[in-house]
C-alpha positions as CSV (number, residue, x, y, z in Angstrom):
1,L,-45.0,51.8,68.7
2,A,-45.5,55.5,69.4
3,Y,-48.8,54.7,71.1
4,A,-47.1,52.2,73.3
5,A,-44.5,54.8,74.3
6,H,-47.1,57.3,75.4
7,K,-49.1,54.5,77.2
8,F,-46.0,53.5,79.2
9,F,-45.3,56.9,80.5
10,Q,-48.9,57.8,81.2
11,E,-49.3,54.6,83.2
12,E,-46.1,55.4,85.1
13,G,-47.5,58.8,86.1
14,F,-45.3,61.0,83.8
15,V,-46.6,64.3,82.5
16,F,-46.3,64.8,78.7
17,V,-44.8,68.2,77.8
18,Q,-43.7,69.9,74.7
19,T,-40.3,71.6,74.5
20,P,-39.2,74.3,72.1
21,L,-37.9,73.4,68.6
22,I,-36.1,76.8,68.3
23,T,-33.5,77.3,70.9
24,S,-30.5,79.5,71.8
25,S,-28.8,76.7,73.7
26,D,-26.7,73.8,72.6
27,C,-27.7,70.9,74.9
28,E,-24.9,68.6,73.8
29,G,-22.2,71.3,73.5
30,A,-21.0,69.8,70.2
31,G,-21.9,72.7,67.9
32,E,-23.7,70.4,65.4
33,M,-26.8,72.6,65.1
34,F,-28.9,74.1,62.3
35,R,-29.1,77.8,62.4
36,V,-32.5,79.6,62.3
37,T,-32.3,83.1,60.8
38,T,-34.1,85.7,58.7
39,L,-30.9,87.6,57.8
40,P,-29.8,87.8,54.2
41,L,-27.4,85.2,53.0
42,D,-24.4,87.6,52.9
43,N,-25.0,88.5,56.5
44,I,-25.1,84.8,57.5
45,L,-21.8,84.2,55.7
46,G,-20.3,87.2,57.3
47,I,-19.3,88.8,54.0
48,R,-18.9,92.5,53.2
49,R,-19.3,93.4,49.6
50,E,-17.9,96.6,48.2
51,K,-19.5,98.1,45.1
52,P,-17.1,97.5,42.2
53,K,-16.2,100.4,39.9
54,T,-17.4,98.4,37.0
55,P,-20.8,96.9,37.8
56,H,-21.4,93.2,37.0
57,N,-17.7,92.6,36.2
58,P,-16.5,89.7,38.3
59,S,-13.0,90.3,37.1
60,D,-12.9,93.8,38.5
61,P,-10.2,93.8,41.3
62,T,-12.1,96.5,43.2
63,A,-14.9,94.0,43.9
64,K,-13.6,93.0,47.3
65,R,-14.9,90.4,49.7
66,E,-13.7,90.7,53.3
67,P,-14.9,88.5,56.3
68,V,-16.9,90.3,58.9
69,S,-18.8,89.2,62.0
70,A,-22.6,88.7,61.4
71,D,-24.7,91.0,63.5
72,F,-27.3,88.7,65.0
73,S,-28.8,91.6,67.1
74,R,-30.6,92.5,63.8
75,D,-31.9,88.9,63.4
76,F,-35.5,87.9,64.1
77,F,-34.8,86.8,67.7
78,G,-32.1,89.4,68.3
79,K,-29.5,86.7,69.0
80,P,-28.3,83.4,67.4
81,A,-31.0,80.8,67.3
82,Y,-30.9,77.1,66.3
83,L,-33.1,74.0,65.7
84,T,-33.0,72.0,68.9
85,V,-30.7,68.9,69.2
86,S,-32.6,67.8,72.4
87,G,-35.4,68.9,74.6
88,Q,-33.6,67.9,77.7
89,L,-32.6,71.2,79.2
90,S,-36.1,72.5,78.8
91,G,-37.4,69.2,80.2
92,E,-35.4,69.7,83.3
93,T,-37.3,72.9,83.9
94,Y,-40.6,71.1,83.6
95,A,-39.4,68.3,85.9
96,S,-38.5,70.9,88.6
97,A,-42.1,72.0,88.6
98,L,-44.1,68.9,87.7
99,G,-42.0,65.9,88.8
100,D,-41.6,63.1,86.3
101,I,-42.2,64.4,82.7
102,Y,-41.5,63.2,79.1
103,T,-41.4,64.8,75.7
104,F,-41.7,63.1,72.3
105,G,-40.9,65.2,69.3
106,P,-38.6,66.1,66.4
107,T,-34.9,67.0,66.9
108,F,-32.2,68.0,64.5
109,R,-28.5,67.3,64.2
110,A,-26.2,68.9,61.5
111,E,-23.9,66.0,61.6
112,P,-22.3,65.2,58.1
113,S,-22.9,61.4,58.8
114,Q,-23.6,59.2,55.8
115,T,-24.4,56.0,57.8
116,S,-27.3,53.7,58.2
117,R,-27.7,54.9,61.8
118,H,-28.0,58.7,61.5
119,L,-30.6,61.2,60.3
120,A,-30.5,65.0,60.3
121,E,-34.1,65.1,61.5
122,F,-35.5,62.4,63.8
123,H,-37.7,62.0,66.8
124,M,-36.6,61.7,70.4
125,I,-38.4,60.3,73.5
126,E,-36.9,62.1,76.5
127,P,-38.1,61.4,80.0
128,E,-36.8,63.5,83.0
129,M,-37.3,62.3,86.5
130,A,-37.2,64.4,89.7
131,F,-35.6,62.9,92.8
132,A,-33.8,60.3,90.7
133,D,-30.3,59.1,90.1
134,M,-28.6,57.2,87.3
135,Q,-29.7,53.8,88.6
136,S,-33.3,55.0,88.5
137,A,-33.0,56.2,85.0
138,M,-31.5,52.9,83.8
139,Q,-34.3,50.9,85.5
140,N,-36.9,53.1,83.9
141,A,-35.2,52.7,80.5
142,E,-35.2,49.0,80.8
143,Q,-38.9,48.9,81.8
144,F,-39.8,51.2,78.9
145,V,-38.0,49.2,76.2
146,K,-39.4,45.9,77.4
147,Y,-42.9,47.4,77.7
148,V,-43.1,48.8,74.2
149,V,-41.6,45.7,72.6
150,A,-44.1,43.4,74.5
151,Q,-46.9,45.6,73.4
152,V,-45.9,45.4,69.7
153,L,-45.5,41.6,69.9
154,R,-49.0,41.3,71.4
155,D,-51.0,43.9,69.4
156,C,-49.2,43.8,66.0
157,A,-48.9,40.1,65.3
158,M,-49.6,40.3,61.6
159,D,-47.1,43.0,61.1
160,M,-44.5,41.1,63.0
161,D,-45.1,38.0,60.9
162,F,-44.5,40.2,57.8
163,F,-41.3,41.7,59.1
164,E,-40.0,38.3,60.2
165,Q,-40.6,36.8,56.8
166,Y,-39.0,39.6,54.8
167,M,-36.6,41.5,57.2
168,D,-35.3,39.2,60.0
169,K,-36.0,35.5,60.1
170,H,-35.4,35.5,63.9
171,L,-37.2,38.8,64.7
172,K,-39.9,37.5,67.1
173,T,-37.5,35.2,68.9
174,R,-35.0,38.1,69.4
175,L,-37.7,40.4,70.7
176,Q,-39.2,37.9,73.0
177,T,-35.7,37.3,74.5
178,L,-35.3,41.0,75.0
179,V,-38.6,41.1,77.0
180,E,-37.7,38.1,79.2
181,K,-33.9,38.5,79.8
182,P,-32.6,41.1,82.3
183,F,-30.3,43.7,80.7
184,V,-26.7,43.5,81.6
185,R,-24.9,46.3,83.5
186,V,-21.2,46.9,83.0
187,S,-19.0,49.9,83.8
188,Y,-17.2,51.6,81.0
189,A,-13.8,50.8,82.6
190,D,-14.6,47.1,82.7
191,A,-15.9,47.2,79.1
192,I,-12.7,48.7,77.9
193,V,-10.7,45.9,79.6
194,M,-12.9,43.3,77.9
195,L,-12.4,44.9,74.5
196,Q,-8.7,45.2,75.0
197,E,-8.4,41.5,75.8
198,E,-10.5,40.6,72.8
199,I,-8.7,42.9,70.4
200,A,-5.3,41.6,71.5
201,K,-6.3,38.1,70.1
202,D,-6.4,39.5,66.5
203,R,-6.1,43.2,65.9
204,S,-6.7,42.7,62.1
205,K,-10.4,41.9,62.7
206,W,-11.1,45.4,64.1
207,A,-11.4,48.6,62.2
208,Y,-10.7,50.6,65.4
209,P,-8.3,48.4,67.4
210,D,-6.8,51.2,69.6
211,V,-9.1,51.2,72.6
212,K,-8.1,52.7,75.9
213,F,-9.8,54.5,78.9
214,G,-11.0,57.8,77.4
215,S,-11.9,56.4,74.0
216,D,-15.4,56.8,72.7
217,L,-16.8,53.4,71.9
218,N,-17.3,52.8,68.2
219,T,-20.3,50.9,66.7
220,E,-18.1,47.8,66.3
221,H,-17.2,47.9,70.0
222,E,-20.8,48.4,71.1
223,R,-22.1,45.6,68.9
224,W,-19.3,43.2,70.1
225,L,-20.4,43.8,73.7
226,A,-24.1,43.3,73.0
227,E,-23.9,40.5,70.4
228,T,-20.8,38.5,71.3
229,K,-19.7,39.1,74.8
230,F,-23.1,39.2,76.6
231,E,-25.6,38.3,73.9
232,S,-28.0,40.7,75.5
233,C,-28.9,44.4,75.8
234,V,-26.2,46.1,77.8
235,F,-26.0,49.2,79.9
236,V,-22.5,50.7,79.8
237,H,-22.2,53.2,82.6
238,N,-19.8,55.7,84.4
239,Y,-18.1,57.1,81.3
240,P,-15.0,59.4,81.4
241,R,-16.1,62.9,82.0
242,E,-14.1,64.3,79.0
243,I,-16.2,62.4,76.4
244,K,-19.6,63.2,77.8
245,S,-21.7,66.4,78.0
246,F,-21.3,69.2,80.4
247,Y,-24.6,68.6,82.3
248,M,-23.8,65.1,83.5
249,R,-23.1,64.7,87.2
250,D,-19.4,64.2,88.2
251,N,-18.6,61.2,90.2
252,A,-16.4,61.3,93.4
253,D,-13.4,59.8,91.5
254,G,-13.0,63.0,89.4
255,R,-12.6,60.9,86.3
256,T,-16.1,59.7,85.4
257,V,-19.7,60.9,85.2
258,D,-23.0,59.3,86.1
259,A,-23.8,58.6,82.5
260,F,-25.0,55.5,80.6
261,D,-25.7,54.1,77.2
262,L,-28.0,51.2,76.4
263,I,-26.4,49.0,73.7
264,V,-28.7,46.6,71.9
265,P,-27.8,43.8,69.5
266,G,-27.9,44.7,65.8
267,I,-28.2,48.4,66.4
268,G,-25.6,49.6,68.9
269,E,-26.5,52.6,71.0
270,L,-30.3,53.0,71.5
271,I,-30.5,55.2,74.6
272,G,-28.2,57.7,76.2
273,G,-28.8,59.1,79.7
274,S,-27.4,60.4,82.9
275,Q,-28.0,61.9,86.3
276,R,-27.8,65.7,85.8
277,E,-25.3,67.9,87.7
278,E,-27.4,69.7,90.3
279,R,-24.5,71.4,92.1
280,L,-24.2,75.0,90.8
281,E,-20.5,75.5,91.4
282,V,-19.6,72.2,89.7
283,L,-21.9,72.9,86.7
284,Q,-20.4,76.4,86.2
285,K,-16.9,74.9,86.3
286,K,-17.8,72.3,83.7
287,M,-19.4,74.9,81.4
288,A,-16.1,76.9,81.5
289,E,-14.2,73.7,80.6
290,F,-16.5,73.2,77.7
291,K,-16.1,76.8,76.7
292,L,-19.8,77.5,76.9
293,N,-21.0,81.1,77.3
294,E,-22.6,81.2,80.8
295,K,-24.9,84.0,79.8
296,D,-26.6,81.8,77.3
297,Y,-27.4,79.3,80.1
298,E,-28.4,81.7,82.9
299,W,-31.9,80.3,82.9
300,Y,-30.5,76.8,83.3
301,L,-28.2,77.8,86.1
302,D,-31.1,79.4,87.9
303,L,-32.6,75.9,88.3
304,R,-29.6,75.2,90.5
305,R,-29.6,78.6,92.2
306,F,-33.2,78.5,93.4
307,G,-33.8,75.0,94.7
308,S,-32.6,72.1,92.5
309,V,-33.1,68.5,93.3
310,P,-31.3,65.3,92.2
311,H,-32.7,64.4,88.8
312,A,-32.0,62.1,85.9
313,G,-33.2,61.2,82.5
314,Y,-32.4,59.8,79.1
315,G,-33.1,60.2,75.4
316,L,-34.1,57.5,72.9
317,G,-34.1,57.8,69.1
318,F,-37.5,56.7,68.0
319,E,-36.4,55.7,64.5
320,R,-33.6,53.5,65.9
321,L,-36.2,51.8,68.0
322,V,-38.4,51.3,64.9
323,C,-35.4,49.7,63.2
324,Y,-34.8,47.3,66.1
325,V,-38.4,46.3,66.4
326,T,-39.0,45.8,62.7
327,G,-35.6,44.4,61.6
328,V,-35.1,47.3,59.1
329,E,-31.4,47.8,58.7
330,N,-31.2,51.3,57.3
331,I,-32.7,54.1,59.5
332,R,-33.6,56.0,56.4
333,E,-36.3,53.4,55.8
334,A,-37.7,53.9,59.2
335,I,-39.1,57.4,58.5
336,A,-41.4,58.6,55.7
337,Y,-39.3,61.7,54.8
338,P,-35.7,61.0,55.6
339,R,-33.3,64.0,55.9
340,Y,-29.6,63.5,55.7
341,P,-26.6,65.3,54.1
342,G,-27.4,66.2,50.5
343,H,-31.0,65.0,50.7
344,A,-34.2,66.9,51.6
345,E,-36.9,65.7,49.2
346,F,-40.5,66.9,49.4
């Protein structure tokens, strides 16, 4: 499957690049990042300890603990550093110089999620295309998914027979349908109306029945769209700007951004992508709205200051793709050394 991914992008003329694993920027602006530091633990926690009058006596009231700000200027990099949540921002730099590029490597999310769909360490496939818009990115994403699935069906027949016997009795039929059937495209606003109409029939069937414009789609909403409403892979596009990342291009309506998610039956979201905001003033305004420190993103803003072009891309979680292609239900079984809250064996 990984070979098929590389093969697709190489045949399409994309350049393979490697982006940093240690970064000072939060691509998603969500703050769910693992910190990288060589500072002593007390410094990381921001705790000042005063020497007690009676050493080693925890009951001594003179042993004070007061919160202080950690001094990251004394850290290894001289500033806060983190494990990357995405190679996208660096990928945009490569795309500005080389045209169409892609990266395929580990990413890290410090999300306290105990679900069958999330890992703290996983692998992302992230193409970035110069002179492209959201429609171009969706078209490429559809071509990519169909290509790698077709390649696996053709070249891994014995493996697919095994997975169909023990994991999913309809696996090969489901995958062949994906290859042959065009993906559906529906706007976020239309998807919300469809969900509201369906939920109104019987709210008790839904864990999250309160859906309105501006709501982030839950897994049950995504799967209903893909598995029941359309019985197909679905691109949901033009999301409200307030629930998407700062780098996504604003639409003329002032309410939505050129962003999309690919929803697949049995999994939910497989791909997330967008056209990037190439207008400097608009990007700076959005960064202020997201309360991001502009100084940390000066290099990213320079891409706009000195000759940006329209560009777009997307990210695909490789382990989720493995789950979809094999019929494995829990993403922790799709990677040799799963990392999730409370678990980091080996």
